[in-house]
mmCIF file of the C-alpha atoms, coordinates in Angstrom:
data_MODEL
# 
_entry.id   MODEL 
# 
loop_
_atom_site.group_PDB 
_atom_site.id 
_atom_site.type_symbol 
_atom_site.label_atom_id 
_atom_site.label_alt_id 
_atom_site.label_comp_id 
_atom_site.label_asym_id 
_atom_site.label_entity_id 
_atom_site.label_seq_id 
_atom_site.pdbx_PDB_ins_code 
_atom_site.Cartn_x 
_atom_site.Cartn_y 
_atom_site.Cartn_z 
_atom_site.occupancy 
_atom_site.B_iso_or_equiv 
_atom_site.pdbx_formal_charge 
_atom_site.auth_seq_id 
_atom_site.auth_comp_id 
_atom_site.auth_asym_id 
_atom_site.auth_atom_id 
_atom_site.pdbx_PDB_model_num 
ATOM 1   C CA . MET A 1 1   ? -41.483 147.361 4.073   1.00 0.00 ? 1   MET A CA 1 
ATOM 2   C CA . MET A 1 2   ? -39.781 144.273 3.441   1.00 0.00 ? 2   MET A CA 1 
ATOM 3   C CA . LYS A 1 3   ? -40.746 141.618 6.029   1.00 0.00 ? 3   LYS A CA 1 
ATOM 4   C CA . THR A 1 4   ? -37.951 139.973 8.203   1.00 0.00 ? 4   THR A CA 1 
ATOM 5   C CA . LYS A 1 5   ? -38.751 136.679 6.454   1.00 0.00 ? 5   LYS A CA 1 
ATOM 6   C CA . ASP A 1 6   ? -38.138 137.831 2.865   1.00 0.00 ? 6   ASP A CA 1 
ATOM 7   C CA . LYS A 1 7   ? -35.012 140.113 4.075   1.00 0.00 ? 7   LYS A CA 1 
ATOM 8   C CA . ILE A 1 8   ? -33.458 136.838 5.393   1.00 0.00 ? 8   ILE A CA 1 
ATOM 9   C CA . LEU A 1 9   ? -34.218 135.063 2.135   1.00 0.00 ? 9   LEU A CA 1 
ATOM 10  C CA . SER A 1 10  ? -32.660 137.842 0.233   1.00 0.00 ? 10  SER A CA 1 
ATOM 11  C CA . LYS A 1 11  ? -29.719 138.175 2.209   1.00 0.00 ? 11  LYS A CA 1 
ATOM 12  C CA . ALA A 1 12  ? -29.154 134.351 2.192   1.00 0.00 ? 12  ALA A CA 1 
ATOM 13  C CA . LEU A 1 13  ? -29.560 134.282 -1.949  1.00 0.00 ? 13  LEU A CA 1 
ATOM 14  C CA . GLU A 1 14  ? -26.762 137.231 -1.974  1.00 0.00 ? 14  GLU A CA 1 
ATOM 15  C CA . LEU A 1 15  ? -24.463 135.730 0.632   1.00 0.00 ? 15  LEU A CA 1 
ATOM 16  C CA . PHE A 1 16  ? -24.919 131.856 -1.151  1.00 0.00 ? 16  PHE A CA 1 
ATOM 17  C CA . ASN A 1 17  ? -24.004 133.542 -4.428  1.00 0.00 ? 17  ASN A CA 1 
ATOM 18  C CA . ASP A 1 18  ? -21.131 135.431 -3.192  1.00 0.00 ? 18  ASP A CA 1 
ATOM 19  C CA . LYS A 1 19  ? -19.424 133.100 -0.721  1.00 0.00 ? 19  LYS A CA 1 
ATOM 20  C CA . GLY A 1 20  ? -20.817 129.781 -1.593  1.00 0.00 ? 20  GLY A CA 1 
ATOM 21  C CA . TYR A 1 21  ? -23.233 127.344 -0.387  1.00 0.00 ? 21  TYR A CA 1 
ATOM 22  C CA . ASN A 1 22  ? -21.058 125.426 1.899   1.00 0.00 ? 22  ASN A CA 1 
ATOM 23  C CA . ASN A 1 23  ? -19.169 128.534 3.494   1.00 0.00 ? 23  ASN A CA 1 
ATOM 24  C CA . ILE A 1 24  ? -22.447 130.316 4.616   1.00 0.00 ? 24  ILE A CA 1 
ATOM 25  C CA . THR A 1 25  ? -24.268 129.397 7.715   1.00 0.00 ? 25  THR A CA 1 
ATOM 26  C CA . THR A 1 26  ? -27.515 130.890 9.429   1.00 0.00 ? 26  THR A CA 1 
ATOM 27  C CA . ARG A 1 27  ? -25.330 132.441 11.801  1.00 0.00 ? 27  ARG A CA 1 
ATOM 28  C CA . HIS A 1 28  ? -23.474 134.448 9.009   1.00 0.00 ? 28  HIS A CA 1 
ATOM 29  C CA . ILE A 1 29  ? -26.862 135.446 7.694   1.00 0.00 ? 29  ILE A CA 1 
ATOM 30  C CA . ALA A 1 30  ? -28.026 136.708 10.924  1.00 0.00 ? 30  ALA A CA 1 
ATOM 31  C CA . ALA A 1 31  ? -25.030 138.713 11.433  1.00 0.00 ? 31  ALA A CA 1 
ATOM 32  C CA . GLU A 1 32  ? -25.376 140.577 8.317   1.00 0.00 ? 32  GLU A CA 1 
ATOM 33  C CA . LEU A 1 33  ? -28.945 141.384 8.897   1.00 0.00 ? 33  LEU A CA 1 
ATOM 34  C CA . ASN A 1 34  ? -27.830 142.448 12.398  1.00 0.00 ? 34  ASN A CA 1 
ATOM 35  C CA . ILE A 1 35  ? -30.327 140.162 14.073  1.00 0.00 ? 35  ILE A CA 1 
ATOM 36  C CA . SER A 1 36  ? -29.985 137.410 16.542  1.00 0.00 ? 36  SER A CA 1 
ATOM 37  C CA . ALA A 1 37  ? -29.524 133.799 15.324  1.00 0.00 ? 37  ALA A CA 1 
ATOM 38  C CA . GLY A 1 38  ? -32.859 132.856 17.280  1.00 0.00 ? 38  GLY A CA 1 
ATOM 39  C CA . ASN A 1 39  ? -34.911 135.697 15.461  1.00 0.00 ? 39  ASN A CA 1 
ATOM 40  C CA . LEU A 1 40  ? -33.749 133.974 12.189  1.00 0.00 ? 40  LEU A CA 1 
ATOM 41  C CA . HIS A 1 41  ? -34.350 130.318 13.344  1.00 0.00 ? 41  HIS A CA 1 
ATOM 42  C CA . TYR A 1 42  ? -37.873 131.653 14.374  1.00 0.00 ? 42  TYR A CA 1 
ATOM 43  C CA . HIS A 1 43  ? -38.580 131.985 10.509  1.00 0.00 ? 43  HIS A CA 1 
ATOM 44  C CA . PHE A 1 44  ? -36.174 129.382 9.351   1.00 0.00 ? 44  PHE A CA 1 
ATOM 45  C CA . ARG A 1 45  ? -35.046 126.365 11.665  1.00 0.00 ? 45  ARG A CA 1 
ATOM 46  C CA . HIS A 1 46  ? -32.241 124.949 9.074   1.00 0.00 ? 46  HIS A CA 1 
ATOM 47  C CA . SER A 1 47  ? -30.325 126.637 6.200   1.00 0.00 ? 47  SER A CA 1 
ATOM 48  C CA . GLU A 1 48  ? -32.073 123.631 4.322   1.00 0.00 ? 48  GLU A CA 1 
ATOM 49  C CA . ASP A 1 49  ? -35.333 125.336 4.805   1.00 0.00 ? 49  ASP A CA 1 
ATOM 50  C CA . LEU A 1 50  ? -33.820 128.423 3.080   1.00 0.00 ? 50  LEU A CA 1 
ATOM 51  C CA . ILE A 1 51  ? -32.746 126.445 0.429   1.00 0.00 ? 51  ILE A CA 1 
ATOM 52  C CA . LYS A 1 52  ? -35.780 124.563 -0.513  1.00 0.00 ? 52  LYS A CA 1 
ATOM 53  C CA . ILE A 1 53  ? -37.654 127.982 -0.703  1.00 0.00 ? 53  ILE A CA 1 
ATOM 54  C CA . LEU A 1 54  ? -34.987 129.506 -3.101  1.00 0.00 ? 54  LEU A CA 1 
ATOM 55  C CA . PHE A 1 55  ? -34.899 126.445 -5.207  1.00 0.00 ? 55  PHE A CA 1 
ATOM 56  C CA . SER A 1 56  ? -39.012 126.635 -5.331  1.00 0.00 ? 56  SER A CA 1 
ATOM 57  C CA . GLU A 1 57  ? -38.633 130.369 -6.472  1.00 0.00 ? 57  GLU A CA 1 
ATOM 58  C CA . LEU A 1 58  ? -36.078 129.524 -8.985  1.00 0.00 ? 58  LEU A CA 1 
ATOM 59  C CA . THR A 1 59  ? -38.756 126.408 -10.128 1.00 0.00 ? 59  THR A CA 1 
ATOM 60  C CA . LEU A 1 60  ? -41.565 129.281 -10.081 1.00 0.00 ? 60  LEU A CA 1 
ATOM 61  C CA . LYS A 1 61  ? -39.867 131.566 -12.391 1.00 0.00 ? 61  LYS A CA 1 
ATOM 62  C CA . MET A 1 62  ? -39.002 129.038 -14.802 1.00 0.00 ? 62  MET A CA 1 
ATOM 63  C CA . ASP A 1 63  ? -42.512 127.854 -14.532 1.00 0.00 ? 63  ASP A CA 1 
ATOM 64  C CA . GLU A 1 64  ? -43.790 131.428 -15.453 1.00 0.00 ? 64  GLU A CA 1 
ATOM 65  C CA . LEU A 1 65  ? -41.410 131.824 -18.334 1.00 0.00 ? 65  LEU A CA 1 
ATOM 66  C CA . LEU A 1 66  ? -42.432 128.451 -20.071 1.00 0.00 ? 66  LEU A CA 1 
ATOM 67  C CA . LYS A 1 67  ? -45.958 129.362 -19.662 1.00 0.00 ? 67  LYS A CA 1 
ATOM 68  C CA . GLN A 1 68  ? -45.720 132.492 -21.360 1.00 0.00 ? 68  GLN A CA 1 
ATOM 69  C CA . MET A 1 69  ? -43.310 130.925 -24.204 1.00 0.00 ? 69  MET A CA 1 
ATOM 70  C CA . LYS A 1 70  ? -45.678 128.019 -24.771 1.00 0.00 ? 70  LYS A CA 1 
ATOM 71  C CA . LYS A 1 71  ? -48.874 130.405 -25.223 1.00 0.00 ? 71  LYS A CA 1 
ATOM 72  C CA . THR A 1 72  ? -47.127 132.975 -27.553 1.00 0.00 ? 72  THR A CA 1 
ATOM 73  C CA . GLU A 1 73  ? -48.629 132.275 -31.000 1.00 0.00 ? 73  GLU A CA 1 
ATOM 74  C CA . ASP A 1 74  ? -46.533 132.453 -34.217 1.00 0.00 ? 74  ASP A CA 1 
ATOM 75  C CA . LYS A 1 75  ? -43.395 132.361 -32.142 1.00 0.00 ? 75  LYS A CA 1 
ATOM 76  C CA . THR A 1 76  ? -40.159 134.296 -33.852 1.00 0.00 ? 76  THR A CA 1 
ATOM 77  C CA . LEU A 1 77  ? -36.622 134.043 -33.678 1.00 0.00 ? 77  LEU A CA 1 
ATOM 78  C CA . ASP A 1 78  ? -36.663 137.065 -31.513 1.00 0.00 ? 78  ASP A CA 1 
ATOM 79  C CA . ASP A 1 79  ? -39.073 135.034 -28.946 1.00 0.00 ? 79  ASP A CA 1 
ATOM 80  C CA . LEU A 1 80  ? -36.609 132.382 -28.949 1.00 0.00 ? 80  LEU A CA 1 
ATOM 81  C CA . TYR A 1 81  ? -33.760 134.711 -27.998 1.00 0.00 ? 81  TYR A CA 1 
ATOM 82  C CA . GLN A 1 82  ? -35.602 136.352 -25.531 1.00 0.00 ? 82  GLN A CA 1 
ATOM 83  C CA . PHE A 1 83  ? -36.493 133.059 -23.730 1.00 0.00 ? 83  PHE A CA 1 
ATOM 84  C CA . THR A 1 84  ? -33.062 131.818 -23.710 1.00 0.00 ? 84  THR A CA 1 
ATOM 85  C CA . TYR A 1 85  ? -31.720 134.775 -22.480 1.00 0.00 ? 85  TYR A CA 1 
ATOM 86  C CA . SER A 1 86  ? -34.397 135.157 -19.750 1.00 0.00 ? 86  SER A CA 1 
ATOM 87  C CA . ILE A 1 87  ? -33.403 131.638 -18.858 1.00 0.00 ? 87  ILE A CA 1 
ATOM 88  C CA . CYS A 1 88  ? -29.801 132.627 -18.432 1.00 0.00 ? 88  CYS A CA 1 
ATOM 89  C CA . ARG A 1 89  ? -30.773 135.749 -16.364 1.00 0.00 ? 89  ARG A CA 1 
ATOM 90  C CA . ILE A 1 90  ? -33.139 133.686 -13.933 1.00 0.00 ? 90  ILE A CA 1 
ATOM 91  C CA . PHE A 1 91  ? -30.222 131.019 -13.532 1.00 0.00 ? 91  PHE A CA 1 
ATOM 92  C CA . TYR A 1 92  ? -27.505 133.663 -12.653 1.00 0.00 ? 92  TYR A CA 1 
ATOM 93  C CA . SER A 1 93  ? -29.885 135.158 -9.981  1.00 0.00 ? 93  SER A CA 1 
ATOM 94  C CA . TYR A 1 94  ? -29.845 131.619 -8.332  1.00 0.00 ? 94  TYR A CA 1 
ATOM 95  C CA . ARG A 1 95  ? -26.294 130.655 -9.382  1.00 0.00 ? 95  ARG A CA 1 
ATOM 96  C CA . PHE A 1 96  ? -25.092 129.046 -6.153  1.00 0.00 ? 96  PHE A CA 1 
ATOM 97  C CA . ILE A 1 97  ? -27.557 126.241 -6.684  1.00 0.00 ? 97  ILE A CA 1 
ATOM 98  C CA . PHE A 1 98  ? -26.040 125.267 -10.205 1.00 0.00 ? 98  PHE A CA 1 
ATOM 99  C CA . ILE A 1 99  ? -22.215 125.844 -8.807  1.00 0.00 ? 99  ILE A CA 1 
ATOM 100 C CA . ASN A 1 100 ? -23.091 123.735 -5.715  1.00 0.00 ? 100 ASN A CA 1 
ATOM 101 C CA . PHE A 1 101 ? -25.496 121.435 -7.446  1.00 0.00 ? 101 PHE A CA 1 
ATOM 102 C CA . ILE A 1 102 ? -24.332 118.169 -6.314  1.00 0.00 ? 102 ILE A CA 1 
ATOM 103 C CA . ASP A 1 103 ? -23.945 119.074 -3.043  1.00 0.00 ? 103 ASP A CA 1 
ATOM 104 C CA . ILE A 1 104 ? -27.426 120.575 -2.460  1.00 0.00 ? 104 ILE A CA 1 
ATOM 105 C CA . LEU A 1 105 ? -28.871 117.530 -4.149  1.00 0.00 ? 105 LEU A CA 1 
ATOM 106 C CA . ASN A 1 106 ? -26.968 115.033 -1.902  1.00 0.00 ? 106 ASN A CA 1 
ATOM 107 C CA . GLN A 1 107 ? -27.787 117.155 1.295   1.00 0.00 ? 107 GLN A CA 1 
ATOM 108 C CA . ASN A 1 108 ? -31.557 117.796 0.255   1.00 0.00 ? 108 ASN A CA 1 
ATOM 109 C CA . PRO A 1 109 ? -33.416 114.691 -0.827  1.00 0.00 ? 109 PRO A CA 1 
ATOM 110 C CA . ASP A 1 110 ? -36.560 116.598 -1.309  1.00 0.00 ? 110 ASP A CA 1 
ATOM 111 C CA . ILE A 1 111 ? -34.772 118.761 -3.758  1.00 0.00 ? 111 ILE A CA 1 
ATOM 112 C CA . LYS A 1 112 ? -33.392 116.184 -5.342  1.00 0.00 ? 112 LYS A CA 1 
ATOM 113 C CA . ALA A 1 113 ? -36.902 114.298 -5.965  1.00 0.00 ? 113 ALA A CA 1 
ATOM 114 C CA . SER A 1 114 ? -38.181 117.425 -6.874  1.00 0.00 ? 114 SER A CA 1 
ATOM 115 C CA . TYR A 1 115 ? -35.492 118.050 -9.668  1.00 0.00 ? 115 TYR A CA 1 
ATOM 116 C CA . GLU A 1 116 ? -35.769 114.552 -11.142 1.00 0.00 ? 116 GLU A CA 1 
ATOM 117 C CA . GLY A 1 117 ? -39.698 115.282 -11.796 1.00 0.00 ? 117 GLY A CA 1 
ATOM 118 C CA . ILE A 1 118 ? -39.255 118.939 -13.138 1.00 0.00 ? 118 ILE A CA 1 
ATOM 119 C CA . ASN A 1 119 ? -36.498 117.766 -15.305 1.00 0.00 ? 119 ASN A CA 1 
ATOM 120 C CA . PHE A 1 120 ? -38.805 115.057 -17.004 1.00 0.00 ? 120 PHE A CA 1 
ATOM 121 C CA . SER A 1 121 ? -41.677 117.892 -17.396 1.00 0.00 ? 121 SER A CA 1 
ATOM 122 C CA . ARG A 1 122 ? -39.274 120.215 -18.623 1.00 0.00 ? 122 ARG A CA 1 
ATOM 123 C CA . LYS A 1 123 ? -38.087 117.845 -21.598 1.00 0.00 ? 123 LYS A CA 1 
ATOM 124 C CA . GLU A 1 124 ? -41.812 117.676 -22.524 1.00 0.00 ? 124 GLU A CA 1 
ATOM 125 C CA . GLU A 1 125 ? -42.404 121.510 -22.502 1.00 0.00 ? 125 GLU A CA 1 
ATOM 126 C CA . PHE A 1 126 ? -39.199 122.215 -24.430 1.00 0.00 ? 126 PHE A CA 1 
ATOM 127 C CA . GLN A 1 127 ? -40.160 119.884 -27.110 1.00 0.00 ? 127 GLN A CA 1 
ATOM 128 C CA . GLN A 1 128 ? -43.671 121.441 -27.405 1.00 0.00 ? 128 GLN A CA 1 
ATOM 129 C CA . ILE A 1 129 ? -42.023 124.822 -27.939 1.00 0.00 ? 129 ILE A CA 1 
ATOM 130 C CA . PHE A 1 130 ? -39.570 123.410 -30.632 1.00 0.00 ? 130 PHE A CA 1 
ATOM 131 C CA . SER A 1 131 ? -42.870 121.714 -32.110 1.00 0.00 ? 131 SER A CA 1 
ATOM 132 C CA . ASP A 1 132 ? -44.345 125.278 -32.340 1.00 0.00 ? 132 ASP A CA 1 
ATOM 133 C CA . LEU A 1 133 ? -41.399 126.684 -33.825 1.00 0.00 ? 133 LEU A CA 1 
ATOM 134 C CA . GLN A 1 134 ? -41.309 124.364 -36.621 1.00 0.00 ? 134 GLN A CA 1 
ATOM 135 C CA . LYS A 1 135 ? -44.934 125.206 -37.201 1.00 0.00 ? 135 LYS A CA 1 
ATOM 136 C CA . SER A 1 136 ? -44.043 128.945 -37.496 1.00 0.00 ? 136 SER A CA 1 
ATOM 137 C CA . ASN A 1 137 ? -41.154 128.167 -39.738 1.00 0.00 ? 137 ASN A CA 1 
ATOM 138 C CA . ILE A 1 138 ? -38.285 129.083 -37.610 1.00 0.00 ? 138 ILE A CA 1 
ATOM 139 C CA . PHE A 1 139 ? -37.081 125.698 -37.308 1.00 0.00 ? 139 PHE A CA 1 
ATOM 140 C CA . GLN A 1 140 ? -36.895 123.410 -40.270 1.00 0.00 ? 140 GLN A CA 1 
ATOM 141 C CA . LYS A 1 141 ? -39.903 121.171 -40.601 1.00 0.00 ? 141 LYS A CA 1 
ATOM 142 C CA . ASP A 1 142 ? -38.005 117.724 -41.520 1.00 0.00 ? 142 ASP A CA 1 
ATOM 143 C CA . VAL A 1 143 ? -35.404 117.371 -38.529 1.00 0.00 ? 143 VAL A CA 1 
ATOM 144 C CA . PRO A 1 144 ? -35.067 114.048 -37.309 1.00 0.00 ? 144 PRO A CA 1 
ATOM 145 C CA . HIS A 1 145 ? -36.677 113.437 -33.893 1.00 0.00 ? 145 HIS A CA 1 
ATOM 146 C CA . PHE A 1 146 ? -33.430 112.291 -32.613 1.00 0.00 ? 146 PHE A CA 1 
ATOM 147 C CA . ILE A 1 147 ? -31.917 115.582 -33.370 1.00 0.00 ? 147 ILE A CA 1 
ATOM 148 C CA . ILE A 1 148 ? -34.572 117.450 -31.341 1.00 0.00 ? 148 ILE A CA 1 
ATOM 149 C CA . ASP A 1 149 ? -34.324 114.919 -28.476 1.00 0.00 ? 149 ASP A CA 1 
ATOM 150 C CA . GLY A 1 150 ? -30.494 115.427 -28.362 1.00 0.00 ? 150 GLY A CA 1 
ATOM 151 C CA . LEU A 1 151 ? -30.921 119.023 -28.671 1.00 0.00 ? 151 LEU A CA 1 
ATOM 152 C CA . VAL A 1 152 ? -33.054 119.247 -25.636 1.00 0.00 ? 152 VAL A CA 1 
ATOM 153 C CA . GLU A 1 153 ? -30.498 117.024 -23.785 1.00 0.00 ? 153 GLU A CA 1 
ATOM 154 C CA . GLN A 1 154 ? -27.705 119.303 -24.894 1.00 0.00 ? 154 GLN A CA 1 
ATOM 155 C CA . ILE A 1 155 ? -29.677 122.609 -23.618 1.00 0.00 ? 155 ILE A CA 1 
ATOM 156 C CA . PHE A 1 156 ? -30.198 121.042 -20.319 1.00 0.00 ? 156 PHE A CA 1 
ATOM 157 C CA . ILE A 1 157 ? -26.488 120.295 -19.914 1.00 0.00 ? 157 ILE A CA 1 
ATOM 158 C CA . ILE A 1 158 ? -25.000 123.763 -20.693 1.00 0.00 ? 158 ILE A CA 1 
ATOM 159 C CA . ALA A 1 159 ? -27.882 125.195 -18.649 1.00 0.00 ? 159 ALA A CA 1 
ATOM 160 C CA . ASP A 1 160 ? -27.027 123.297 -15.529 1.00 0.00 ? 160 ASP A CA 1 
ATOM 161 C CA . ASN A 1 161 ? -23.257 123.890 -16.236 1.00 0.00 ? 161 ASN A CA 1 
ATOM 162 C CA . TRP A 1 162 ? -22.627 127.120 -17.617 1.00 0.00 ? 162 TRP A CA 1 
ATOM 163 C CA . LEU A 1 163 ? -22.200 129.045 -14.350 1.00 0.00 ? 163 LEU A CA 1 
ATOM 164 C CA . THR A 1 164 ? -19.594 126.363 -13.181 1.00 0.00 ? 164 THR A CA 1 
ATOM 165 C CA . HIS A 1 165 ? -17.634 126.830 -16.467 1.00 0.00 ? 165 HIS A CA 1 
ATOM 166 C CA . ASN A 1 166 ? -17.806 130.931 -16.183 1.00 0.00 ? 166 ASN A CA 1 
ATOM 167 C CA . ARG A 1 167 ? -16.678 130.515 -12.463 1.00 0.00 ? 167 ARG A CA 1 
ATOM 168 C CA . LEU A 1 168 ? -13.739 128.610 -13.316 1.00 0.00 ? 168 LEU A CA 1 
ATOM 169 C CA . ILE A 1 169 ? -12.776 129.702 -17.007 1.00 0.00 ? 169 ILE A CA 1 
ATOM 170 C CA . LEU A 1 170 ? -14.249 132.728 -18.407 1.00 0.00 ? 170 LEU A CA 1 
ATOM 171 C CA . LYS A 1 171 ? -14.816 134.624 -15.105 1.00 0.00 ? 171 LYS A CA 1 
ATOM 172 C CA . LEU A 1 172 ? -17.140 136.871 -16.933 1.00 0.00 ? 172 LEU A CA 1 
ATOM 173 C CA . GLY A 1 173 ? -19.322 139.581 -14.855 1.00 0.00 ? 173 GLY A CA 1 
ATOM 174 C CA . GLN A 1 174 ? -23.365 139.357 -14.733 1.00 0.00 ? 174 GLN A CA 1 
ATOM 175 C CA . LYS A 1 175 ? -23.976 141.115 -18.115 1.00 0.00 ? 175 LYS A CA 1 
ATOM 176 C CA . GLU A 1 176 ? -21.087 139.682 -20.273 1.00 0.00 ? 176 GLU A CA 1 
ATOM 177 C CA . ALA A 1 177 ? -21.680 136.235 -18.763 1.00 0.00 ? 177 ALA A CA 1 
ATOM 178 C CA . ILE A 1 178 ? -25.391 136.295 -19.711 1.00 0.00 ? 178 ILE A CA 1 
ATOM 179 C CA . HIS A 1 179 ? -24.845 137.646 -23.195 1.00 0.00 ? 179 HIS A CA 1 
ATOM 180 C CA . HIS A 1 180 ? -22.216 134.955 -23.932 1.00 0.00 ? 180 HIS A CA 1 
ATOM 181 C CA . TYR A 1 181 ? -24.075 131.921 -22.677 1.00 0.00 ? 181 TYR A CA 1 
ATOM 182 C CA . THR A 1 182 ? -27.250 132.945 -24.152 1.00 0.00 ? 182 THR A CA 1 
ATOM 183 C CA . LEU A 1 183 ? -25.529 133.075 -27.531 1.00 0.00 ? 183 LEU A CA 1 
ATOM 184 C CA . LEU A 1 184 ? -23.492 129.640 -26.679 1.00 0.00 ? 184 LEU A CA 1 
ATOM 185 C CA . GLN A 1 185 ? -27.264 128.192 -26.212 1.00 0.00 ? 185 GLN A CA 1 
ATOM 186 C CA . MET A 1 186 ? -28.655 130.089 -29.484 1.00 0.00 ? 186 MET A CA 1 
ATOM 187 C CA . ASN A 1 187 ? -25.820 128.549 -31.666 1.00 0.00 ? 187 ASN A CA 1 
ATOM 188 C CA . LEU A 1 188 ? -26.944 125.063 -30.869 1.00 0.00 ? 188 LEU A CA 1 
ATOM 189 C CA . PHE A 1 189 ? -30.398 126.232 -32.919 1.00 0.00 ? 189 PHE A CA 1 
ATOM 190 C CA . TYR A 1 190 ? -28.414 127.508 -36.022 1.00 0.00 ? 190 TYR A CA 1 
ATOM 191 C CA . PRO A 1 191 ? -28.259 124.131 -37.907 1.00 0.00 ? 191 PRO A CA 1 
ATOM 192 C CA . ILE A 1 192 ? -31.918 123.676 -37.517 1.00 0.00 ? 192 ILE A CA 1 
ATOM 193 C CA . LEU A 1 193 ? -33.068 127.015 -38.385 1.00 0.00 ? 193 LEU A CA 1 
ATOM 194 C CA . ASN A 1 194 ? -34.518 128.079 -41.773 1.00 0.00 ? 194 ASN A CA 1 
ATOM 195 C CA . LYS A 1 195 ? -32.065 129.512 -44.295 1.00 0.00 ? 195 LYS A CA 1 
ATOM 196 C CA . GLU A 1 196 ? -33.531 133.073 -44.007 1.00 0.00 ? 196 GLU A CA 1 
ATOM 197 C CA . GLN A 1 197 ? -33.582 132.290 -40.011 1.00 0.00 ? 197 GLN A CA 1 
ATOM 198 C CA . GLN A 1 198 ? -30.141 131.855 -40.091 1.00 0.00 ? 198 GLN A CA 1 
ATOM 199 C CA . LYS A 1 199 ? -29.342 134.731 -42.035 1.00 0.00 ? 199 LYS A CA 1 
ATOM 200 C CA . LEU A 1 200 ? -31.620 136.706 -39.471 1.00 0.00 ? 200 LEU A CA 1 
ATOM 201 C CA . TYR A 1 201 ? -29.871 135.321 -36.630 1.00 0.00 ? 201 TYR A CA 1 
ATOM 202 C CA . GLU A 1 202 ? -26.079 136.377 -37.957 1.00 0.00 ? 202 GLU A CA 1 
ATOM 203 C CA . GLU A 1 203 ? -27.401 139.672 -38.796 1.00 0.00 ? 203 GLU A CA 1 
ATOM 204 C CA . GLN A 1 204 ? -29.411 140.342 -35.523 1.00 0.00 ? 204 GLN A CA 1 
ATOM 205 C CA . TYR A 1 205 ? -27.252 138.654 -33.023 1.00 0.00 ? 205 TYR A CA 1 
ATOM 206 C CA . ILE A 1 206 ? -23.773 137.615 -34.255 1.00 0.00 ? 206 ILE A CA 1 
ATOM 207 C CA . GLN A 1 207 ? -22.684 140.362 -36.247 1.00 0.00 ? 207 GLN A CA 1 
ATOM 208 C CA . GLN A 1 208 ? -23.878 142.842 -33.372 1.00 0.00 ? 208 GLN A CA 1 
ATOM 209 C CA . SER A 1 209 ? -22.169 141.176 -30.594 1.00 0.00 ? 209 SER A CA 1 
# 
C-alpha cells in the first residue's frame, strides 16, 4: 500500500503537470487527497520541498538512463533511438518542471545550483556516449570537435524547451509528442551518421513514422 508521503508526491506531480506549478498550492494537493493541510505539512512543510524531491527524482532517472547507455558496448543506432526516446518519456513525466523552468529555478536556489552542476556533468557524459558511437561506426569518425560540442548544446536546448513548444504550438498528446520530439532530436544526428546508418535510419524511423 502506498505511503501517505508517496501519495502526496504522486498527486503533486499530477497536479503540477496538469494545472501548472504556479497554480497549485499544498492546500490544493491536500484537498485532492482528502487529507488535512496539517497532515500534508507534517510530511512537506512547503511546496518547495515537494519540488526539490520531484526534481531529484527526475535527476536520478536520468542518471540511471545515462549509466545504462554508457555501459552498453558496441552501441547501435537503435540504442541511440531508445536512449533519446527514453529521455523524452522521462521529461514528459515531469513536464511541469520544464514548462515552468525559469520560475522554479528563480524560486529555488538549491535547484538552480544543482541544475548548473548537472548541466556541466551531463555534457561530459553525452560527449563520451558520442565518442563511443564513433568507435562503433555509427557516427562518422572524422567529425570536427566543434560540431560535436555544438550538437550537445543543441540537444540540451531542445530537451529543455520542447515541452513548452508543444504546449504552445503543436499541442500533441503524450504518445504523439514523445514520438515527434524523439525524431526531432534524432534528426540532429543524421548528418554525422555513417552512410549505411543514414539509410537504416530512414528505413526504420522516417518511413515508418
